[in-house]
Residue, then its C-alpha position, 0 to 999 in steps of 0.5 A: m518223946v511219948a505219943f499222945s492218943d489219937g484225936e487229943d489236943a495239946e498245947l506248946s508255948g515259948g518265946g511269947v507264943r502259945c500253940k494249941v494243936l487239934g488232934q482232930s483235923g490237925k489245925i494249929l491255933i497260934e496266939l501271942i501271949t499277952n495279959k488279955t489273950k492268955g489261953n484265948f484261942s477263940e475266933a474273937n482273939e485278934d492275936r490268933l492265927t490258924f495253920e491248917v492243911d486245906t487240901i493235898q493233891e498230886v500234880d504232874l510236871q505242868g502243875n495239873v492235878v492227877g488222880k481226881s477220879g477212879p478207884r484210887k484218888h490222889a487227892l484229899n479235899s479236906l483234913a477236917s475229919q482226919t485224926f492226928t497222932f502227935t508226940k508230946a512237946d519236946n521242950v529240950s530240942y534244937y533246930e540247926g543249933i537253935k533251941v526250939v519246942n518241937v511237936n510232930l503230927t502224923a495222920y494216915l490218909s486213906g483216900p490217897q493211901a499216904n501218911l502226912d507228917i507235920m513237924v512244928f518248931l517253935f523257936l525259943e531263941s533268935g538265929n539263922v537257919t538254912f533251907g536248901n541254898e537259902s539262909f534266913s533269920v528266925y526270931k524268938g517266937s518264930l514258927k517253922f513247919n516241915i511237911k512230909v507226905c509218904s505214899a507206897g514206900k516213897h518218902n518225899y518232902k513237899 
């Protein structure tokens, strides 16, 4: 897959759903494809949803936020100013044997000194997927997001 330039937007579609990935902020606008909404990502579109990562925080075992102060912050309160690089949509991809359209977004977060990777899967077929010890159904047009935060050489899935 070929990477897009920093900050560019891209679209992917399939299964009756269209997504617009914003290169600045990493927001993903999602709409159902109908005759009246085709390509309409405006807020007035009642068939539109927005996926975004609002904040990133490190927490201890009790769920308390750590690294709120000091020279090295462990949190980022907004991704609005972050520039994302992402791959070209892969229209010939599979997730656990189910055909999907896939795009991956990446941003370097200078405050917490971490990389944020968001993997987006738009299902083109129905089937079952497994996450941990749970199995669940996905349908044509379903979206799945995997989010990975890597810091200081560590690769942790969140």
